[in-house]
C-alpha positions in Angstrom: -27.3 -9.4 8.6 -23.9 -11.0 8.4 -21.1 -9.4 6.5 -17.8 -11.1 5.7 -14.7 -9.8 3.9 -12.2 -12.2 2.4 -8.6 -11.4 1.4 -7.5 -14.7 -0.1 -4.3 -16.0 -1.6 -1.8 -13.5 -0.2 1.4 -14.9 -1.6 4.5 -14.5 0.4 8.1 -15.8 0.2 9.3 -16.2 3.8 11.9 -17.8 6.0 9.8 -19.7 8.6 10.7 -23.2 9.9 12.6 -25.1 12.5 15.4 -26.2 10.2 18.4 -23.9 9.7 18.0 -24.4 5.9 14.5 -22.9 6.0 16.0 -19.8 7.5 18.5 -19.5 4.6 16.5 -20.8 1.7 12.9 -19.8 2.5 9.7 -21.0 1.0 6.4 -20.1 -0.5 3.3 -19.4 1.7 -0.3 -18.5 1.0 -2.3 -16.6 3.6 -6.1 -16.3 3.6 -8.0 -13.9 5.9 -11.7 -13.9 6.7 -13.1 -10.9 8.6 -16.6 -10.7 10.0 -17.8 -7.1 10.3 -20.8 -4.8 9.6 -20.3 -3.0 6.4 -23.9 -1.8 6.0 -22.8 1.9 6.0 -20.1 1.3 3.4 -22.5 -0.6 1.2 -25.1 2.2 1.4 -22.6 5.2 1.2 -19.8 3.8 -1.0 -17.3 5.1 1.5 -14.0 3.2 2.1 -13.6 4.6 5.6 -16.9 2.8 6.6 -15.3 -0.7 6.0 -12.1 -2.6 6.3 -9.5 -1.6 3.7 -8.0 -4.7 2.0 -4.7 -2.8 1.7 -4.3 -2.7 5.5 -5.0 -6.4 5.7 -2.4 -7.2 3.1 0.1 -4.8 4.7 -0.2 -6.5 8.1 0.1 -10.0 6.6 3.2 -9.1 4.6 4.9 -7.3 7.4 4.4 -10.2 9.8 5.3 -12.9 7.3 8.6 -11.0 6.8 9.6 -11.6 10.5 11.2 -15.1 10.8 9.6 -17.6 13.1 10.2 -21.3 13.7 6.4 -22.0 13.6 3.7 -20.7 11.3 1.4 -21.1 14.4 3.4 -18.2 15.9 3.2 -16.1 12.7 -0.6 -16.7 12.5 -1.1 -15.5 16.1 0.9 -12.3 15.4 -1.2 -11.6 12.3 -4.4 -12.3 14.3 -3.3 -10.0 17.1 -2.3 -7.1 14.8 -5.5 -7.3 12.8 -7.6 -7.3 16.0 -5.6 -4.4 17.4 -5.3 -2.2 14.3 -8.5 -2.7 12.4 -11.8 -1.6 13.9 -15.2 -3.3 13.7 -14.2 -6.9 13.5 -16.5 -9.3 15.3 -14.8 -12.5 14.1 -11.6 -13.4 12.3 -10.0 -16.4 10.6 -6.3 -16.5 9.6 -5.1 -19.4 7.6 -1.4 -19.8 6.6 -0.4 -22.5 4.1 3.2 -23.6 3.7 3.8 -25.0 0.3 6.1 -28.0 -0.2 7.2 -28.4 3.4 10.4 -30.3 4.0 8.9 -33.2 6.0 10.5 -36.2 4.3 7.3 -37.0 2.3 5.4 -36.2 -0.8 3.2 -33.4 0.7 1.8 -30.5 -1.2 1.2 -28.3 1.8 0.6 -27.9 5.5 -1.6 -25.3 7.1 -2.7 -23.7 10.3 -5.9 -21.8 11.0 -6.7 -19.5 13.9 -10.2 -18.4 14.6 -11.2 -15.5 16.9 
């Protein structure tokens, strides 16, 4: 049986980007996390400790998004590393970071990166 947990639409205001203005002004980001795990025990026993707590996922994302980086690729890798190191029972992971209204001299709604483990 395959089990997946999704924590979608984590909204963050952060200061990532290569331009100095991005470090001062900041911008809006959305982070989506997909975790593959086995939560059979939690489903049977209704016990939070038998699954992955969404609160922990949100905490890791917001803490890493608060650390300025030039590239969202770098932030995504940090988030992926921490989730893998701090949360148990993950067999696969997707981290997607979407940067809204990027300053790229064009009419672009968003750019995004996705890391899969």
